[in-house]
N, C-alpha and C positions, 0 to 999 in steps of 0.2 A: 803814621806813614800814609802819604796820599797816593794810593794806587789808582791809576786809570783803569787798569785791567789786572785782575787777580784770578789765578787758577789754584784750586785747592783739591789735592788728591784726585786728579783726573786719571781715570782708567778707561781704556777702550779695547774691545775685542772685535776681531773679524771672525765671523762664525762659519764662513765657507771658504774653501772646501772643508777645512777642519778648524777647530778653535785656535785662534792665534791672538796672544795678548800683545797688542801693538803699542799701547801706551801704558806705562806703569807708574802709578803714584806721582803724577806730574804736579808739582806745586812751585809757583813763582809769581812775581808781580812785576808790572811795568809802571814806573812812577811817572807822575806828571812831568812832561818836558824831557823824558829820557829817550835816547836813541839806542835801542838794543837790537842785536842780531842773533839769529839762531843758526848754528852750524852743526854739521854731522854728516856722516856718509849717506849715500843713497840707501833708503830703506830703514833709516834710523827713526823715522816717525815724524820728521819735521813738518812736512806738508799736511799730514793727518792732524797734527796738533794745531796748525794754523787754521784749518777748516773748523775745528771745534772752537778755537778762540774767537773766530770771526762769526760765530753762531750759525754757520751754514750746516754744520753736522751736529745733530742733537743726540746721537746714539752713543752715550758715554755715561759713566758714573762719576761722581764728584761734583764740585761746584765751580761755576764761572761767574765772576762778578765784574760788572762794567760800570764805571763811575759809582762805585759803592752800591750798586743795585744787583741783586741776585737775578741772573738771566736764565739759569738752568730751570727747566720745567715750564717755561712760558710757551704759549701757543705759537705756531708758525707765523700767524698774522702779526702777533706782537713782536716776535723776533725780527721779522722783516722790517718793521718800523724802527725798532731799536738799532738794527744794523745800518739802515739807511741814514739814520740820524747821527750815529756815533762813530761809525767805522768807515774809513776810506780804504779802498783795496786796489793795489796795483799788482798785476800779474806779470809773468814773463812775457806773455803775448798780450798786446794792448786791448784786444777785443773791441775795437771801435767799429761802429756801423758804417761801412764804406760808402753807402749811398747818401749818408747825412753829411752836413758840413761839420767842420771842427767845432764851431760854436754850438750847434745842435747836440753833438755828442756830449759836450761838457755840461749842457743844461739838463740832460736826461734824468739823473738821479734827483735833482731838485724838483723837476716836474712831477716825478713819482711821489716825492715826499709831500708836495702840494701845500707847503706852508707859506709860500710867497707868491706874489703876482708874477705873471709872465715877464713884465718889464723889469721887475727887481731881479729875477733869475738871470735874465739876459745881461743886465748890468754886472751882476756878480760874476757871471761866466767870463765876461770880457776882462774884468779885473784880474781874475785868476790867470787868464791867458797872458795878459800884460806882465804880471808878476813873473811868469816863466819865460818871458821874452819871445812869445809866439803870438802876440796880439795881431800881427799882420796876417796871420793864417786863418783868422776867424771864419771867413767865408769860403775858404777852400774846401773842396770835398775831401773827406778823410782818406780816401783811396789815393789822393794825389800828392801826399806829403811823405817825407823820408821816415825811415825807421826810428831815428832818434827823436824826430819831431812827434811822431805818433806816440812814443812813450811819454813825452812831456804833456801831450793832450790827455793821455790816460791819467797822469798825475793831477792835472787841472780838474778832470772829471771826479777823481777821488776826493778832491778838496772842496767841491762845490757846496756841500752842506756843512762846511766847517766842522769836521768830525773831531772827536776827542782823541782818536788814535788813527794813525795811518799804518796799515799792514801791507807788506810786500812779499810776494812769493817769487823769488829769483828775479827781481825787477830789472836787473842788469844782465840777466842770463843770455839775452838775445842781442846784446849791443857790443859794439867795438869799444876799445879802451877810452876813446875820446868821449863817446856818449855815456859810457858807464860813469866816467868822472863827472860829467854834467849832472847825471841823476844823483850821484852821491852828494854833490854840492847843493843841489836843490833840497834834498832831505835835511842836510846839515843846517841850511838857512831856515828851513821851516821850524826846526828845533830851536835854533838860537833866536830867531826874530819873532816867532809866534808861540813859542813854548809848546809846540806840538809834540806828542809822544809818538814814537815810531818803533815798529817791531818788524824786522825784515829777515826772512829766510834767505840765505845766500850760500853759494859755494865759493865765492870770491874772498879769499883770505885777506887781501889788501883792503877790500871794502869793510869786512868785519873788524879788522884790526883798528880801523879809524872810528868805529862806533863806541859809545860809552861803555858797553858791556857785551860780552859774548856769552850766549847760553849754549852750552855744548851738549848735544844729544848722542846717545849710543844705545842701540837695542831698545828703543822705546823709553829710555830713562834720561833724565838730566844728570850729567856727570859733573858739570861745572856751570855755575851761573853767578 
């Protein structure tokens, strides 16, 4: 089985104000080219799990594998590099730098990774914007474009390093139905045309029902996957 991402017996506790077992023996994998969604009530542990899977939270027990490589226990510096190289992340809020242009925002993660020349990064960024039908916005300031456009810029930014997996935390949570539909179709195309793996936390039942698989969480456990 070719898993891009695999979690094995992940447990997490919050220790303050008192011990709380927030994730309990979480084990599952996301296959190459699979579009999976995570659902569950508020407080079921979805976002906490996503932060562990994205290597941003390292305070857990169990094992996390990314591209068949064990990432648990690696240094923050190594994790930062692995994350930047392999994981694209789209949040509910786009977190664009408003004083930068659209193009500059998309280029940022690639400049941080520093594996390509400025010219190559710029060319790549323009291709990503074109692919998402927002090439004409490249030189606009990020503060001047609409909410739906901002989320597409955030997706282009998440794709700039050609990650192995794209993760989303409520990526349509802030959008109207038209823009939510746009985002869903972009994700579906990425899966179908580029074989990208996607893992998205969502409250949107319609969105989840159209993904390949729903991973359902309750009280820090996976009850269906």
